[in-house]
C-alpha positions as CSV (number, residue, x, y, z in Angstrom):
1,V,-0.1,4.4,-22.0
2,R,-0.6,4.5,-18.3
3,R,1.8,3.0,-15.8
4,V,1.4,-0.4,-14.2
5,R,2.0,-1.8,-10.7
6,V,1.7,-5.5,-9.7
7,W,0.7,-6.4,-6.2
8,Q,1.1,-9.8,-4.7
9,L,0.1,-11.1,-1.3
10,K,2.8,-10.7,1.4
11,P,4.4,-13.9,2.6
12,E,2.8,-13.4,6.1
13,A,-0.7,-12.9,4.6
14,D,-3.4,-15.4,5.7
15,L,-2.8,-18.6,3.6
16,N,-6.5,-18.9,3.1
17,K,-6.5,-15.8,1.1
18,K,-4.0,-17.1,-1.4
19,F,-4.9,-18.4,-4.8
20,I,-8.7,-18.1,-4.4
21,G,-11.2,-16.5,-6.7
22,Y,-12.5,-13.0,-6.1
23,W,-16.0,-14.1,-5.1
24,E,-14.8,-16.6,-2.6
25,L,-12.4,-14.0,-1.2
26,T,-15.3,-11.5,-0.9
27,D,-17.6,-14.1,0.7
28,R,-15.0,-15.3,3.2
29,F,-13.0,-12.2,3.9
30,G,-14.9,-9.2,2.6
31,G,-12.7,-8.8,-0.5
32,P,-9.0,-8.0,-1.0
33,S,-7.3,-5.8,1.6
34,R,-4.5,-3.5,0.4
35,S,-2.6,-4.1,3.6
36,D,-2.2,-7.8,2.6
37,Y,-0.3,-6.9,-0.5
38,Q,3.2,-5.8,-1.5
39,M,4.2,-4.2,-4.7
40,V,6.5,-6.3,-6.9
41,F,6.5,-4.1,-10.1
42,D,6.1,-0.5,-11.0
43,G,6.8,0.5,-14.5
44,Q,5.5,1.4,-17.9
45,L,4.9,-1.3,-20.6
46,D,3.6,-1.1,-24.1
47,T,0.1,-1.9,-22.9
48,D,-2.2,-1.2,-20.1
49,H,-4.9,-3.8,-20.8
50,P,-5.2,-6.4,-18.0
51,E,-5.4,-9.5,-20.3
52,E,-2.3,-8.3,-22.2
53,L,-0.5,-7.6,-19.0
54,Y,-1.3,-11.1,-17.8
55,E,0.6,-12.4,-20.9
56,R,3.6,-10.1,-20.2
57,F,3.9,-11.3,-16.6
58,N,3.7,-14.9,-17.6
59,A,6.0,-14.8,-20.6
60,G,9.4,-16.6,-20.8
61,T,11.1,-13.3,-20.2
62,L,9.5,-11.1,-17.6
63,P,9.6,-7.3,-17.7
64,Q,12.7,-5.7,-16.3
65,G,12.4,-4.8,-12.6
66,Y,9.7,-7.4,-11.9
67,R,10.4,-9.1,-8.5
68,G,7.4,-11.4,-8.2
69,H,6.2,-14.8,-9.2
70,R,4.3,-15.2,-12.5
71,L,0.9,-13.6,-12.3
72,T,-1.6,-16.0,-10.7
73,I,-5.0,-16.0,-9.0
74,S,-5.2,-13.5,-6.1
75,D,-2.7,-11.1,-7.6
76,L,-3.7,-7.4,-8.2
77,V,-2.8,-5.3,-11.2
78,E,-3.0,-1.5,-10.8
79,I,-3.2,0.7,-13.9
80,Y,-2.7,4.4,-13.1
81,D,-1.7,7.9,-14.1
82,E,-1.3,11.2,-12.3
83,S,-5.0,11.5,-11.5
84,H,-6.5,8.0,-11.3
85,S,-5.8,4.4,-10.3
86,E,-7.8,1.3,-11.2
87,F,-7.2,-2.1,-9.6
88,W,-7.9,-5.5,-11.1
89,Y,-8.0,-8.8,-9.2
90,L,-6.8,-11.9,-11.1
91,D,-9.8,-14.2,-10.7
92,L,-10.3,-17.8,-11.8
93,E,-11.5,-16.7,-15.3
94,G,-9.9,-13.3,-15.9
95,F,-9.8,-10.0,-14.1
96,V,-12.4,-8.4,-11.8
97,P,-12.3,-4.6,-11.2
98,V,-11.7,-3.8,-7.5
99,A,-12.7,-0.5,-5.9
100,F,-10.8,0.3,-2.7
101,E,-12.8,2.6,-0.5
102,T,-9.9,4.7,0.7
103,E,-6.3,5.3,-0.5
104,K,-5.1,3.7,2.7
105,E,-6.9,1.1,4.7
106,D,-6.6,0.7,8.4
107,V,-4.6,-2.4,9.3
108,E,-6.9,-4.9,11.0
């Protein structure tokens, strides 16, 4: 099982980017920007499937070390191992895969 990171929008991020669907975010802002997010969890769980992770991060007892709010629209889940990372945006009706062009984006 691969490791999991959860990313949530920083408090200072544009309020208009919070809690909106992926396609609206893409239309209005060009998609999610890694510089808008902060990591609130990095660990290994018993699953690396986005839908099951959603359940884990919305359960009555949250995973140890989790410092964020319960998963909601506009959050990112990263599933990774030594050689590969994949990002998933929590949309209105599930997860949408996100491809970031570079490892580090320029801050706008």
